[in-house]
N, C-alpha and C positions, 0 to 999 in steps of 0.2 A: 748280593752278596752271602755267599751261603755258611753257612754253620764251621765249615775248618775254616775258611778264610778267618771267622772271627773269630776261633779259637786260639789261631797262630797270630794274630794282632793282638789277641789278651795275653795269651805267654810272650809275645816277644817285648811287648811296654811292661811286663813283670821283672822279664828280664834287663832290659835297662834300666829301670827303676835301682834291682836289686845292685846292678853293677857299677850305679851311681854311688847309691849307699855303701858300697862297697869301698870304691877306693879314694872316700870322703874319709873313711874309718880306720882303715887300716894305713894308709896314705897322707891322708890331708890336704889331697888333689880335688878338682872341681873336673864332671868327665864331659869337658868339652873337645868334641873332636876336632875343631878344627885349632884349637889350641892346642894338642896331644899333637896333632901331626906336625902343625908349625913348630913346636920345640922342638921334635925328634931332627926332622928336615936342616932348619934354620938359627937355631938359638943355641945349638951344642949346651946342654946346660950337662955339670957333672955330674958323671954318675947319675941321669937323670932319665938315659933312654931305655935302659930293658925294662922299667913300665909301660914306655908307652909305647914302645915297640910289641910287646905282650897285647896292650891294650886292641890294640889295631888289627893287632894279627887276627885275635879273639872275635872282631868285630867283622874279618872279612872270612873266617871260617862256619860262623853261624849259620849265613843261609846256603854255606858249600856243604853242610851236612844236612841240613834239611832236606838239598836236594838231594842228595848221596841215599837218603833213606824212604826215596820215593816221596816226599812231604811235598815237591813241586815248589816253586817259588811264590807261591802266596799271590797276592795282586797284583805283582809284577810284570809279569807277562804279558801279551794281551794272549795268545792261542799257546798249548802247551810244546807244541816245538820251537818257539823262540823263548832266548835269555832275556829279554829284554823288550817291553812295549817300543814300537815304532815309535823315533822321534819326532814329536809337532816342531814341522816348521826343517828340519832337515839335520844335518851334523854338524852341521856351520852353525846355524841355530842353541843347539845343544852345547857346542866349544862356548859362543858368546857368553851366552847363560851362566855356566861354569862360572868362568872369569869375573862375570859381573856379582857372580855368588860370595866368592874369594873377595873380591873388592868389598864385597857387605861386610862380612863378617870380620875382617881386617878395622873397615873404620867403625863396628858395633861392639868391638872386642869379644867375638863370640859369635856363636852360632848357634840353633835353636837348640841343642841339645844343653850349652851350656848354659844360656840364657833360660831356654823355655823347660827345660828338665831340673835342672840344680839352682837358678839363679829364682826361678818360682818358689821353688819348695822352699829355700832359705829365704821367701817373702821379699827378696831383693825388689825394691821398687826401679831402679835403673836394669834391672832383667825384666821385667812387666812391660816395661814401654819400649826397649829393644823386640820383646815377643810380639809385641801389640804391632810394631811399626813391619817383621815382617809377615806375621799376618798380613796384613794390610797390602804388602808390597806382592804376595804371593797371588790374592785377590785379584787384584790388580791385573798383574802377569796372566793370568789365566783369563781374563774378561779380554784385552788385547790380545792373545793369541787365539782364541774360539772366536773372539768377532771381530778383531779388524785383520790380524793375518791369514786366519783361513779362510776368513769371508771373502777378501779381494781378488782369494785364489780359485 
């Protein structure tokens, strides 16, 4: 990892923390991305859509601005010509993984941003347990994909 990648990661982490603090201080809301997205798509809250849409647009526009200003995409791409890295196991595996992540965030009442960033900062025991489960499942997934799925090919 080079200095530029480390600096981009540091700046990104600080911006995530600042946006979570701002959302909590200004609107009293938790910056859980899965909750923000599901509230925008399915829950139809009264007068609650503008901040959700603005937050999600800001989330998407950050990497686009970085790319447009010549900052690249950090460590996401495998090579300069790619937009994202090649999916391990193919697109079908990515779709199944995405559905499992959606199911998991629904069952866990939140995702890594809500529990990991905001909940842990608020010393929530529920968020600590959820984050530990997320990390354990991520480690198990990497092990299975690298040693069982790719090892069988």
